[in-house]
Structure formats: C-alpha cells, structure tokens
C-alpha positions, -999 to 999 in steps of 0.1 A, spaced: -579 407 -84 -566 427 -55 -591 449 -35 -593 484 -43 -578 489 -7 -548 471 -16 -549 492 -51 -547 524 -30 -522 516 -10 -500 503 -39 -507 540 -54 -495 556 -21 -458 536 -24 -456 547 -59 -464 583 -48 -441 579 -18 -409 564 -36 -415 585 -66 -412 618 -41 -384 601 -25 -364 600 -54 -370 632 -70 -370 656 -45 -346 641 -17 -338 665 10 -355 694 -8 -358 711 -44 -333 735 -37 -338 751 -68 -368 763 -56 -360 770 -25 -340 791 -35 -357 814 -58 -388 812 -49 -404 829 -15 -419 802 4 -455 815 9 -456 827 -27 -488 815 -44 -490 808 -82 -514 789 -109 -505 765 -139 -520 749 -166 -517 711 -176 -514 717 -210 -519 687 -239 -496 687 -267 -508 656 -287 -541 637 -295 -552 608 -277 -572 593 -244 -559 612 -213 -549 595 -179 -539 601 -147 -563 631 -134 -572 612 -105 -535 602 -98 -526 641 -105 -549 649 -75 -535 627 -51 -496 636 -60 -508 671 -55 -527 665 -22 -496 643 -9 -473 674 -17 -493 695 -5 -534 696 7 -539 729 2 -532 727 -37 -570 730 -54 -574 718 -86 -603 731 -112 -605 700 -138 -619 706 -169 -614 671 -186 -622 639 -171 -599 604 -170 -608 583 -202 -617 616 -222 -606 626 -258 -581 657 -259 -565 674 -286 -534 696 -290 -539 729 -272 -564 714 -246 -559 725 -210 -570 693 -183 -573 711 -155 -555 739 -137 -539 737 -102 -531 766 -77 -513 776 -45 -478 777 -36 -454 775 -61 -429 756 -47 -455 726 -38 -466 730 -77 -430 726 -85 -423 701 -64 -449 679 -79 -447 688 -110 -421 663 -130 -445 632 -109 -472 646 -123 -462 649 -162 -442 612 -153 -473 600 -147 -500 610 -170 -477 610 -199 -470 573 -195 -509 570 -184 -522 587 -212 -502 568 -239 -514 535 -223 -551 543 -222 -544 556 -261 -532 525 -270 -558 502 -254 -587 527 -263 -573 517 -299 -571 482 -296 -606 481 -282 -621 498 -307 -608 476 -332 -627 448 -312 -658 467 -312 -687 446 -322 -675 413 -308 -677 400 -272 -640 397 -270 -623 423 -242 -589 435 -247 -562 423 -213 -531 440 -203 -504 415 -187 -479 415 -159 -457 434 -186 -450 466 -168 -429 489 -153 -413 482 -124 -427 498 -95 -456 517 -111 -477 491 -126 -507 499 -103 -507 532 -123 -501 513 -160 -529 487 -152 -551 517 -136 -549 532 -174 -554 502 -191 -590 507 -173 -595 540 -179 -583 535 -218 -613 503 -222 -593 473 -213 -597 446 -183 -566 437 -162 -552 406 -160 -542 394 -121 -521 423 -108 -495 396 -97 -484 365 -88 -503 364 -58 -541 373 -72 -544 342 -95 -528 309 -101 -514 309 -143 -497 276 -151 -477 287 -185 -456 263 -199 -423 267 -179 -444 253 -149 -460 224 -168 -430 213 -178 -412 218 -146 -439 204 -130 -442 169 -151 -472 181 -177 -506 189 -174 -522 175 -156 -495 168 -127 -492 206 -123 -534 213 -121 -539 187 -96 -506 198 -76 -520 235 -75 -560 222 -69 -540 202 -39 -520 234 -27 -548 254 -27 -571 237 -7 -547 229 17 -535 264 21 -571 276 21 -566 303 -4 -594 311 -31 -579 323 -64 -585 315 -100 -567 292 -121 -555 297 -156 -536 275 -178 -514 281 -208 -523 255 -238 -498 254 -269 -522 227 -290 -554 213 -294 -541 183 -273 -533 201 -243 -569 222 -243 -582 185 -244 -562 175 -213 -569 208 -193 -607 200 -199 -601 164 -183 -589 176 -154 -617 204 -148 -616 232 -122 -599 257 -144 -616 289 -148 -594 302 -184 -581 286 -209 -549 305 -224 -547 296 -263 -505 305 -267 -502 316 -303 -526 292 -319 -532 302 -354 -564 314 -366 -579 274 -374 -573 264 -347 -582 291 -323 -618 281 -336 -612 247 -333 -603 258 -298 -630 282 -290 -656 252 -301 -635 222 -281 -635 244 -249 -671 260 -260 -691 264 -221 -668 245 -199 -643 275 -190 -634 312 -203 -610 318 -234 -582 339 -241 -558 344 -270 -527 356 -268 -491 356 -283 -476 384 -310 -512 400 -313 -513 432 -325 -536 460 -345 -537 441 -377 -546 407 -363 -562 412 -331 -596 416 -348 -592 383 -366 -583 365 -330 -620 381 -319 -635 369 -345 -626 332 -339 -646 339 -307 -622 343 -277 -637 360 -249 -605 375 -240 -572 388 -262 -536 395 -240 -514 422 -250 -485 431 -238 -476 454 -259 -501 480 -237 -477 488 -215 -443 479 -228 -446 492 -263 -461 527 -261 -445 562 -263 -457 588 -235 -480 615 -245 -465 649 -248 -479 668 -216 -467 701 -199 -471 718 -168 -472 757 -176 -472 785 -154 -500 808 -160 -504 849 -148 
C-alpha cells in the first residue's frame, strides 16, 4: 500500500486540480455581487439516510481555499446520518464559502455514497472472518477519496495502483506464457530491481491454484469467478499457505455465501463504480 505521505499528496493534487477546473480565473458570480470582506455562515445539510464521509476532506478543501474559514463539526466521518441532520457549520468570508461549495458537495456526496454501500456490504459479512475490498475501478483523478470512503465505510483497500502491489491476472498469465512463467519472471524482476511489494495471482480453476501453490512466494490467490463448491475446495487446497480472495460479479445476494466458503477477502468493484451520490446541500444560515 502507499504511504500516508503519498496519500496526502494525492489528496492535495485532487483539491488543487478540482479548484483549477471549477474556479479558473475567478468565481465571477460571487465577485460581482458579494463584497470581498462580507462574512457568512453555512450548514452542511443531509437529505438522505446513510453513512457520512468526507468531513475531514471538506476541512482540507476549506483550508486550501481560505485558511481563515472556521468549521464546527457536529457529525464525524463514518457516523450514521438521516434526513435533516446537520453535519457541520462553516463560517468566514462568504466568497470563500461559495468558492469551496461545489467541490465540498461533489466530494462528500460521492464519498458518502461509497461509505454507505461499503458499510452495507460489511454488515452482510458480520460474524465471518471475511473483509470486503475495493478495486482499481475508481473514477479517474479522485481514486484517493474514493478509497478513503471505503475505509470510512468499514471496508479495506486493495492495492492503490499498479505500482504498490503485483497482481498477475489472466492476461498477464497468457501473455507471459503461463502461470509458472509469470510468477518466476515477476520474482526475478522484483529481485533485480530491489522492489519489495506483495504478489497476488489470479486463478481460473483449481488446477491453476495448485500451480500457483507449487511456485510459492505468493501473498494472496484471487479465486476468480468460482462457484460456491469450487471456492470451498480452493480454500481447503490453499489452507494457510497464503491468503484468499473471491471476486467476479459478487453482489449483496451472494457475498455472504462466498464469505461462508471461508475466504479471507471479497473484492467488489461495485463499491466505487456503482453508487448513487448521497443528497447533501450547503445552505446559508442567518
């Protein structure tokens, strides 16, 4: 996984780029009709039930826009919210609040939706050892906040990107000339380049799982698109030799059944690519 320093850098890049995209050479509407030193206050209003996420990210946005803005937090990241709840108040220069408004809302609506869906999946796994993982199926440019939202919702992050973990999938295997060749080439590459990252290998059947185990040195085996019976067989075959992960179209109706097969992780792209933004608004208060 990436370091906390790298993660913070990613967050700063998101904010800088989003403000560049949205504000450009100025918020001319606010500049035109609101005096530069006018002060105001606004509240973050919840208009749907779920888990709130993005409060701390919103603070980062407000700080970058105007370090003098003050935030009064009433509800923290990961807490349940319902229609009518107020998450925080922000006060300070009215122009600054308006400049940050859309980025705060876009981010928190997306993050809250992801956290809510992740929390729903995590609750379905309660009582099992299985953890739900995200994937790289994220919105280009804002991966860091989407993966942050997964953590807030009670899930765990898969690799952040192509550089922090090796994941040998079906196409790598086929292009490399087979599982053994792909794993051996990977081990040699990591050793030659003094790169210390974990290796995950995807298996399409039980025979491939055995071949992976024969190679050794693998952190986790991705049991991809297996049925329940074969998943149980795969878990038994792997034992404690490495960790296990199920994936492939797993949804709320099937996730518990796969967890009951004994896998350590279940990965779901739906946590980030198939959510509807939570309805939130930032409203001026007297």
